[in-house]
mmCIF file as gemmi writes it, N, C-alpha and C atoms, coordinates in Angstrom:
data_model
loop_
_atom_site.group_PDB
_atom_site.id
_atom_site.type_symbol
_atom_site.label_atom_id
_atom_site.label_alt_id
_atom_site.label_comp_id
_atom_site.label_asym_id
_atom_site.label_entity_id
_atom_site.label_seq_id
_atom_site.pdbx_PDB_ins_code
_atom_site.Cartn_x
_atom_site.Cartn_y
_atom_site.Cartn_z
_atom_site.occupancy
_atom_site.B_iso_or_equiv
_atom_site.pdbx_formal_charge
_atom_site.auth_seq_id
_atom_site.auth_asym_id
_atom_site.pdbx_PDB_model_num
ATOM 1 N N . UNK Axp A 1 ? 0.66 -1.276 -0.384 1 0 ? 1 A 1
ATOM 2 C CA . UNK Axp A 1 ? 0.219 -0.329 -0.361 1 0 ? 1 A 1
ATOM 3 C C . UNK Axp A 1 ? 0.977 1.215 -0.125 1 0 ? 1 A 1
ATOM 4 N N . UNK Axp A 2 ? 0.655 1.976 -0.98 1 0 ? 2 A 1
ATOM 5 C CA . UNK Axp A 2 ? 1.401 3.107 -1.025 1 0 ? 2 A 1
ATOM 6 C C . UNK Axp A 2 ? 1.032 4.648 0.223 1 0 ? 2 A 1
ATOM 7 N N . UNK Axp A 3 ? 1.937 5.175 0.555 1 0 ? 3 A 1
ATOM 8 C CA . UNK Axp A 3 ? 2.069 6.147 1.468 1 0 ? 3 A 1
ATOM 9 C C . UNK Axp A 3 ? 1.2 7.197 0.883 1 0 ? 3 A 1
ATOM 10 N N . UNK Axp A 4 ? 0.099 8.008 1.729 1 0 ? 4 A 1
ATOM 11 C CA . UNK Axp A 4 ? -0.833 9.186 1.673 1 0 ? 4 A 1
ATOM 12 C C . UNK Axp A 4 ? 0.187 10.267 1.738 1 0 ? 4 A 1
ATOM 13 N N . UNK Axp A 5 ? 0.007 11.02 0.798 1 0 ? 5 A 1
ATOM 14 C CA . UNK Axp A 5 ? 0.666 12.278 0.536 1 0 ? 5 A 1
ATOM 15 C C . UNK Axp A 5 ? -0.248 13.55 1.148 1 0 ? 5 A 1
ATOM 16 N N . UNK Axp A 6 ? -1.18 13.399 0.396 1 0 ? 6 A 1
ATOM 17 C CA . UNK Axp A 6 ? -2.173 14.655 0.421 1 0 ? 6 A 1
ATOM 18 C C . UNK Axp A 6 ? -3.281 14.039 1.202 1 0 ? 6 A 1
ATOM 19 N N . UNK Axp A 7 ? -3.409 14.611 2.318 1 0 ? 7 A 1
ATOM 20 C CA . UNK Axp A 7 ? -5.154 13.95 3.019 1 0 ? 7 A 1
ATOM 21 C C . UNK Axp A 7 ? -6.204 15.051 2.829 1 0 ? 7 A 1
ATOM 22 N N . UNK Axp A 8 ? -5.724 16.094 1.983 1 0 ? 8 A 1
ATOM 23 C CA . UNK Axp A 8 ? -6.845 16.876 1.372 1 0 ? 8 A 1
ATOM 24 C C . UNK Axp A 8 ? -7.451 16.149 0.104 1 0 ? 8 A 1
ATOM 25 N N . UNK Axp A 9 ? -6.773 15.705 -0.995 1 0 ? 9 A 1
ATOM 26 C CA . UNK Axp A 9 ? -7.208 15.706 -1.687 1 0 ? 9 A 1
ATOM 27 C C . UNK Axp A 9 ? -6.919 13.921 -2.217 1 0 ? 9 A 1
ATOM 28 N N . UNK Axp A 10 ? -6.288 13.114 -1.286 1 0 ? 10 A 1
ATOM 29 C CA . UNK Axp A 10 ? -6.316 11.877 -1.223 1 0 ? 10 A 1
ATOM 30 C C . UNK Axp A 10 ? -5.071 10.97 -2.308 1 0 ? 10 A 1
ATOM 31 N N . UNK Axp A 11 ? -4.015 12.159 -2.525 1 0 ? 11 A 1
ATOM 32 C CA . UNK Axp A 11 ? -3.292 11.57 -3.105 1 0 ? 11 A 1
ATOM 33 C C . UNK Axp A 11 ? -2.159 10.773 -2.535 1 0 ? 11 A 1
ATOM 34 N N . UNK Axp A 12 ? -1.415 9.848 -3.194 1 0 ? 12 A 1
ATOM 35 C CA . UNK Axp A 12 ? -0.724 8.662 -2.821 1 0 ? 12 A 1
ATOM 36 C C . UNK Axp A 12 ? 1.044 9.3 -3.487 1 0 ? 12 A 1
ATOM 37 N N . UNK Axp A 13 ? 2.13 8.703 -2.777 1 0 ? 13 A 1
ATOM 38 C CA . UNK Axp A 13 ? 3.511 8.715 -2.932 1 0 ? 13 A 1
ATOM 39 C C . UNK Axp A 13 ? 3.271 8.195 -4.613 1 0 ? 13 A 1
ATOM 40 N N . UNK Axp A 14 ? 2.907 6.886 -4.35 1 0 ? 14 A 1
ATOM 41 C CA . UNK Axp A 14 ? 2.675 6.512 -5.933 1 0 ? 14 A 1
ATOM 42 C C . UNK Axp A 14 ? 2.043 6.779 -6.916 1 0 ? 14 A 1
ATOM 43 N N . UNK Axp A 15 ? 0.711 7.76 -6.59 1 0 ? 15 A 1
ATOM 44 C CA . UNK Axp A 15 ? -0.056 8.356 -7.861 1 0 ? 15 A 1
ATOM 45 C C . UNK Axp A 15 ? 1.318 9.622 -8.576 1 0 ? 15 A 1
ATOM 46 N N . UNK Axp A 16 ? 2.371 10.095 -7.391 1 0 ? 16 A 1
ATOM 47 C CA . UNK Axp A 16 ? 2.519 11.114 -7.356 1 0 ? 16 A 1
ATOM 48 C C . UNK Axp A 16 ? 3.631 10.625 -8.057 1 0 ? 16 A 1
ATOM 49 N N . UNK Axp A 17 ? 4.344 9.949 -8.332 1 0 ? 17 A 1
ATOM 50 C CA . UNK Axp A 17 ? 5.437 8.898 -8.961 1 0 ? 17 A 1
ATOM 51 C C . UNK Axp A 17 ? 4.929 8.892 -10.557 1 0 ? 17 A 1
ATOM 52 N N . UNK Axp A 18 ? 4.05 7.962 -10.233 1 0 ? 18 A 1
ATOM 53 C CA . UNK Axp A 18 ? 3.171 7.795 -11.91 1 0 ? 18 A 1
ATOM 54 C C . UNK Axp A 18 ? 2.894 9.068 -12.521 1 0 ? 18 A 1
ATOM 55 N N . UNK Axp A 19 ? 2.458 10.165 -11.819 1 0 ? 19 A 1
ATOM 56 C CA . UNK Axp A 19 ? 1.856 11.398 -12.573 1 0 ? 19 A 1
ATOM 57 C C . UNK Axp A 19 ? 3.192 11.936 -13.145 1 0 ? 19 A 1
ATOM 58 N N . UNK Axp A 20 ? 4.846 12.347 -12.379 1 0 ? 20 A 1
ATOM 59 C CA . UNK Axp A 20 ? 5.809 12.483 -12.77 1 0 ? 20 A 1
ATOM 60 C C . UNK Axp A 20 ? 6.195 11.703 -14.378 1 0 ? 20 A 1
ATOM 61 N N . UNK Axp A 21 ? 6.324 10.521 -14.292 1 0 ? 21 A 1
ATOM 62 C CA . UNK Axp A 21 ? 6.691 9.664 -15.015 1 0 ? 21 A 1
ATOM 63 C C . UNK Axp A 21 ? 6.075 9.895 -16.505 1 0 ? 21 A 1
ATOM 64 N N . UNK Axp A 22 ? 4.499 9.868 -16.132 1 0 ? 22 A 1
ATOM 65 C CA . UNK Axp A 22 ? 3.814 10.257 -17.624 1 0 ? 22 A 1
ATOM 66 C C . UNK Axp A 22 ? 3.949 11.439 -18.047 1 0 ? 22 A 1
ATOM 67 N N . UNK Axp A 23 ? 4.295 12.32 -16.749 1 0 ? 23 A 1
ATOM 68 C CA . UNK Axp A 23 ? 4.149 13.963 -17.882 1 0 ? 23 A 1
ATOM 69 C C . UNK Axp A 23 ? 4.977 14.934 -17.828 1 0 ? 23 A 1
ATOM 70 N N . UNK Axp A 24 ? 6.335 13.899 -17.24 1 0 ? 24 A 1
ATOM 71 C CA . UNK Axp A 24 ? 7.431 15.147 -17.168 1 0 ? 24 A 1
ATOM 72 C C . UNK Axp A 24 ? 7.605 15.818 -16.102 1 0 ? 24 A 1
ATOM 73 N N . UNK Axp A 25 ? 6.84 16.474 -15.145 1 0 ? 25 A 1
ATOM 74 C CA . UNK Axp A 25 ? 6.454 16.905 -13.955 1 0 ? 25 A 1
ATOM 75 C C . UNK Axp A 25 ? 5.158 16.222 -13.443 1 0 ? 25 A 1
ATOM 76 N N . UNK Axp A 26 ? 4.616 16.724 -11.87 1 0 ? 26 A 1
ATOM 77 C CA . UNK Axp A 26 ? 3.631 16.448 -11.53 1 0 ? 26 A 1
ATOM 78 C C . UNK Axp A 26 ? 2.384 17.203 -11.546 1 0 ? 26 A 1
ATOM 79 N N . UNK Axp A 27 ? 1.453 16.947 -12.364 1 0 ? 27 A 1
ATOM 80 C CA . UNK Axp A 27 ? 0.381 17.593 -12.508 1 0 ? 27 A 1
ATOM 81 C C . UNK Axp A 27 ? -0.678 17.884 -11.265 1 0 ? 27 A 1
ATOM 82 N N . UNK Axp A 28 ? -0.15 17.156 -10.169 1 0 ? 28 A 1
ATOM 83 C CA . UNK Axp A 28 ? -0.805 16.499 -9.603 1 0 ? 28 A 1
ATOM 84 C C . UNK Axp A 28 ? -0.663 17.693 -8.357 1 0 ? 28 A 1
ATOM 85 N N . UNK Axp A 29 ? 0.563 17.796 -8.412 1 0 ? 29 A 1
ATOM 86 C CA . UNK Axp A 29 ? 1.44 18.659 -7.026 1 0 ? 29 A 1
ATOM 87 C C . UNK Axp A 29 ? 0.769 20.241 -7.559 1 0 ? 29 A 1
ATOM 88 N N . UNK Axp A 30 ? 0.683 20.311 -9.04 1 0 ? 30 A 1
ATOM 89 C CA . UNK Axp A 30 ? 0.332 21.838 -9.63 1 0 ? 30 A 1
ATOM 90 C C . UNK Axp A 30 ? -1.152 22.228 -9.029 1 0 ? 30 A 1
ATOM 91 N N . UNK Axp A 31 ? -1.885 20.886 -9.254 1 0 ? 31 A 1
ATOM 92 C CA . UNK Axp A 31 ? -3.091 21.049 -8.551 1 0 ? 31 A 1
ATOM 93 C C . UNK Axp A 31 ? -3.579 21.149 -7.416 1 0 ? 31 A 1
ATOM 94 N N . UNK Axp A 32 ? -2.318 20.264 -6.349 1 0 ? 32 A 1
ATOM 95 C CA . UNK Axp A 32 ? -2.394 20.917 -4.782 1 0 ? 32 A 1
ATOM 96 C C . UNK Axp A 32 ? -1.929 22.019 -4.727 1 0 ? 32 A 1
ATOM 97 N N . UNK Axp A 33 ? -1.373 22.743 -5.378 1 0 ? 33 A 1
ATOM 98 C CA . UNK Axp A 33 ? -0.428 24.05 -4.929 1 0 ? 33 A 1
ATOM 99 C C . UNK Axp A 33 ? -1.955 25.173 -5.084 1 0 ? 33 A 1
ATOM 100 N N . UNK Axp A 34 ? -2.416 24.838 -6.449 1 0 ? 34 A 1
ATOM 101 C CA . UNK Axp A 34 ? -3.374 25.601 -6.846 1 0 ? 34 A 1
ATOM 102 C C . UNK Axp A 34 ? -4.855 25.617 -5.675 1 0 ? 34 A 1
ATOM 103 N N . UNK Axp A 35 ? -5.038 24.732 -5.459 1 0 ? 35 A 1
ATOM 104 C CA . UNK Axp A 35 ? -6.594 24.52 -4.822 1 0 ? 35 A 1
ATOM 105 C C . UNK Axp A 35 ? -6.153 25.06 -3.379 1 0 ? 35 A 1
ATOM 106 N N . UNK Axp A 36 ? -4.29 25.113 -2.874 1 0 ? 36 A 1
ATOM 107 C CA . UNK Axp A 36 ? -4.447 25.995 -1.016 1 0 ? 36 A 1
ATOM 108 C C . UNK Axp A 36 ? -4.028 27.384 -1.663 1 0 ? 36 A 1
ATOM 109 N N . UNK Axp A 37 ? -3.528 27.622 -2.891 1 0 ? 37 A 1
ATOM 110 C CA . UNK Axp A 37 ? -3.79 29.049 -3.086 1 0 ? 37 A 1
ATOM 111 C C . UNK Axp A 37 ? -5.455 29.433 -2.929 1 0 ? 37 A 1
ATOM 112 N N . UNK Axp A 38 ? -5.9 28.819 -3.412 1 0 ? 38 A 1
ATOM 113 C CA . UNK Axp A 38 ? -7.851 29.046 -3.51 1 0 ? 38 A 1
ATOM 114 C C . UNK Axp A 38 ? -7.752 29.005 -2.037 1 0 ? 38 A 1
ATOM 115 N N . UNK Axp A 39 ? -7.399 28.649 -1.231 1 0 ? 39 A 1
ATOM 116 C CA . UNK Axp A 39 ? -7.783 28.234 -0.264 1 0 ? 39 A 1
ATOM 117 C C . UNK Axp A 39 ? -8.602 26.922 0.157 1 0 ? 39 A 1
ATOM 118 N N . UNK Axp A 40 ? -8.201 26.386 -0.539 1 0 ? 40 A 1
ATOM 119 C CA . UNK Axp A 40 ? -9.033 24.873 -0.338 1 0 ? 40 A 1
ATOM 120 C C . UNK Axp A 40 ? -8.388 23.468 0.319 1 0 ? 40 A 1
ATOM 121 N N . UNK Axp A 41 ? -7.242 23.946 1.519 1 0 ? 41 A 1
ATOM 122 C CA . UNK Axp A 41 ? -6.748 23.093 1.726 1 0 ? 41 A 1
ATOM 123 C C . UNK Axp A 41 ? -7.327 23.072 2.967 1 0 ? 41 A 1
ATOM 124 N N . UNK Axp A 42 ? -7.074 21.602 3.354 1 0 ? 42 A 1
ATOM 125 C CA . UNK Axp A 42 ? -8.071 21.179 4.758 1 0 ? 42 A 1
ATOM 126 C C . UNK Axp A 42 ? -7.016 20.39 5.998 1 0 ? 42 A 1
ATOM 127 N N . UNK Axp A 43 ? -5.522 20.318 5.224 1 0 ? 43 A 1
ATOM 128 C CA . UNK Axp A 43 ? -5.161 19.281 5.407 1 0 ? 43 A 1
ATOM 129 C C . UNK Axp A 43 ? -4.886 19.288 7.191 1 0 ? 43 A 1
ATOM 130 N N . UNK Axp A 44 ? -5.056 20.577 7.667 1 0 ? 44 A 1
ATOM 131 C CA . UNK Axp A 44 ? -4.671 20.586 9.094 1 0 ? 44 A 1
ATOM 132 C C . UNK Axp A 44 ? -6.31 19.761 10.029 1 0 ? 44 A 1
ATOM 133 N N . UNK Axp A 45 ? -7.469 19.82 9.36 1 0 ? 45 A 1
ATOM 134 C CA . UNK Axp A 45 ? -8.258 18.921 9.473 1 0 ? 45 A 1
ATOM 135 C C . UNK Axp A 45 ? -8.085 17.625 9.429 1 0 ? 45 A 1
ATOM 136 N N . UNK Axp A 46 ? -7.688 16.99 8.509 1 0 ? 46 A 1
ATOM 137 C CA . UNK Axp A 46 ? -7.714 15.784 7.745 1 0 ? 46 A 1
ATOM 138 C C . UNK Axp A 46 ? -6.416 14.997 7.901 1 0 ? 46 A 1
ATOM 139 N N . UNK Axp A 47 ? -5.438 15.806 8.258 1 0 ? 47 A 1
ATOM 140 C CA . UNK Axp A 47 ? -4.481 14.495 8.05 1 0 ? 47 A 1
ATOM 141 C C . UNK Axp A 47 ? -3.754 14.747 9.896 1 0 ? 47 A 1
ATOM 142 N N . UNK Axp A 48 ? -3.63 13.575 10.624 1 0 ? 48 A 1
ATOM 143 C CA . UNK Axp A 48 ? -3.558 13.113 11.671 1 0 ? 48 A 1
ATOM 144 C C . UNK Axp A 48 ? -2.704 13.931 12.9 1 0 ? 48 A 1
ATOM 145 N N . UNK Axp A 49 ? -1.451 14.299 11.247 1 0 ? 49 A 1
ATOM 146 C CA . UNK Axp A 49 ? -0.214 15.07 12.396 1 0 ? 49 A 1
ATOM 147 C C . UNK Axp A 49 ? -0.28 16.047 12.24 1 0 ? 49 A 1
ATOM 148 N N . UNK Axp A 50 ? -1.616 16.752 11.4 1 0 ? 50 A 1
ATOM 149 C CA . UNK Axp A 50 ? -2.183 18.421 11.565 1 0 ? 50 A 1
ATOM 150 C C . UNK Axp A 50 ? -1.248 19.277 10.565 1 0 ? 50 A 1
ATOM 151 N N . UNK Axp A 51 ? -0.674 18.727 9.68 1 0 ? 51 A 1
ATOM 152 C CA . UNK Axp A 51 ? 0.152 19.796 8.386 1 0 ? 51 A 1
ATOM 153 C C . UNK Axp A 51 ? -0.596 19.145 7.348 1 0 ? 51 A 1
């Protein structure tokens, strides 16, 4: 089982690696950054470590 990287959007480490291999960069990470800029990050509530 792959480690969960993003609690807000449910992305795993494996998905991020596959995304980079497929696109040459991480479109997933770009989405996460964009969503965070728009205030849609809920990591503090969803991540058990609070990050």
